[in-house]
C-alpha positions, 0 to 999 in steps of 0.5 A: 333123473340124473343130469346127462352133462356137467352143469356150469354153475357154482355149488348149491348150498343146502342149509338146514333149519329148525322150526324157528327158521332162518332167525336161528341160523349161525352167522356163517349160514346167514352170510351164505344167504346174503350172498345168494342170488336164488333162495329156495325153500318151503313156503313157511321159510320163504315167508320169513325172507323179505323181512329178514333180508330188509333187516340185514341189508337195505341196499341189495335187491331181494334174490329170486325166491322159489318154493321147494314144494314145486319140485319140477320148477325148482330143478328146472331152474337150477339146471338152466341158471348159473346162479349161486343158489341156497336151498333151505330145508327142515333139519337134515336135508339128507334125512327124509328131506330134499337132499336125496332128490338133489343128489339124484339130479345133480353131480355131487361136487355141485352140492354142499350140505349144512345139516341142522339137528333133525326133528328126531334128535331134538325130540329125544333131547327133549325127552332126555333119552338116548336114541341109538336104539330108535327106529323110524318111519316116514308117513309123509306122502306114503301109505301108512300101513307099513307102520303096522308091520313096524309095530309088530316088531315091537321096537323099543323106540319108534319115531313117526314122521306124520303126514297131515293127510294120510298119516296124521296123528289120529291115523297113527293112533288108530293103527296102534289101537288096531295092532292091539298095542295101546298098552305097550307104548307111551306116545309123545307128540312134538310140535314146532320143535325149536320154535318159541311156540313148540309144544310137547304132550303125551297122547293117552289112549281114549283121550281127545287129541289137541284140536289145534295140532300144528302140521310141523309135528312128529310122534315118538313111541316108547315101549313100556311095561304095563303099570298094572295087572290085568283086570280079572273082568277084562276080555274072556278070550283073545287078549290084546297083544300089547297086554303081554310083556315081551323079550326086549332082545326079541320084540314081536316074537309072540303068538298074535291074538288072531292065531292065539284064539284059534289055537285055544279053540283047537286045544279043546281045553278040559276043565282039569288036566295037564297042558304042555306049552312047548316053545312057549315064547312069552307064554301067551297061549298057555297063560290065556288057557289058564284064564279060561281053565283055572284048574289046568296044570300048565307046564311051559317050556322055553329054551331062550334065555330070559324066557322063564322070567318073562313068562312069570311076569306075564303070569302075574299080569294075568293073575294065573299060576303055572305049575312049572316053567322050564327054561331049557331045551324041551327034548332034553327035558322030556328025556330027563327025569326032571318032570314032576309026576303030576306033569309027566303025561299031558292031556293037551299039548301045544307044540311050537318051536323045535327047529331041527329037532322037531321030529324027535321032539314030536316023537318024544311027546307022542310017547307020553300022551294020555288017552283022549289027548289032543296035540296042536302044532302051529307051523309056518311052512308046508315042508314042516307039515309034510315032515310031522303029519305022518308021525301023528297019523302013525300014532293013531290020532285023527288028523286035521289040518287048517290054514289061517290067514288074518287081516287087520283093518287099518285107516287109509285116508277116510276109509279102511284097508286090510293089512295081512298077517303071516299065514299059519298052518295048524296041524292037529291030532286027536285020539278017538274018544275012549269011554 
């Protein structure tokens, strides 16, 4: 709660430290400490004060020490006393630190901040990697489930500030695995950064964690390209999301595993025939269809720049060969004469994307369907369903509409909670069986 009246005491100095504590502070910061009448900070830092104080002054009495972990006691004391106070913090107090709380409770002109490099900065320095593209999330005292949503955005670099209780290193690793992204990230553990005993290690899937992880730690997740192609004997259907390479400028834009399995089932894939995957994204559905039905001829269409290259890489990863990949507008492609004769009429169509042209695109597709064809359209809105459903009905296809909502189990303390994924409407049209 903000103070209602000015507080008549000298400015509060907020000094950042790294894991090495007060011993590595600059001479100026150490002089500020020697002038203090009150020193507050985490317990681990306060424990260093008596020995350090005696070494630097043998006459002056030790100032009052207050644990910043006892927030209400600290704020109450600072409001009541007219003493020069020093507050020690880890790294930058304005980055997931006590700085926000102090600004909420005291006028700005009573506070002066002296940040140390944050743990994020030090960690990336140790890796020798730029961090301007990094995102971060704090699990300290928080529900860890937002980490799953952050991972679905597939960031190129993600720093995770862990919590020893609800958001531990083990919990983070379980969330990565539950998200199907173990193959998509390398995970680095940083302990006691800046301390003589700092330790940096890579956490590998299915390997045991160090038994003695220090509570002062954070994780850095770096997106990577899988080093090897998919094992032909791996999962038959429903490959993990992390297996697929994604567009670096549009991370997370792909059909997730749960929806992909349903779409593959609804397509009723034949042994042979032509499959169109329009709005293919990274190619996940069409390419997995080829794993199931190797004799199918797949035509993948994705207009976004770089789409063809990503689909080709994913095809190589899955050991399948599409018949054609087009990086261009689907409607323009269908209205042109570019299609090979063997791909002109599809037996199965997965129609995604289309945007404002989706009605015209669907009309163009319906004109080309073979007898006994099936068309499947995943939709995100009811309005899109209302727009497209009549077109399929008027073309003589049998309609089915389903809505699918999936949840992924995520660790929560010593239990499991459900994390919802975006619901998807699936519109399916199928010609009556013809002999």
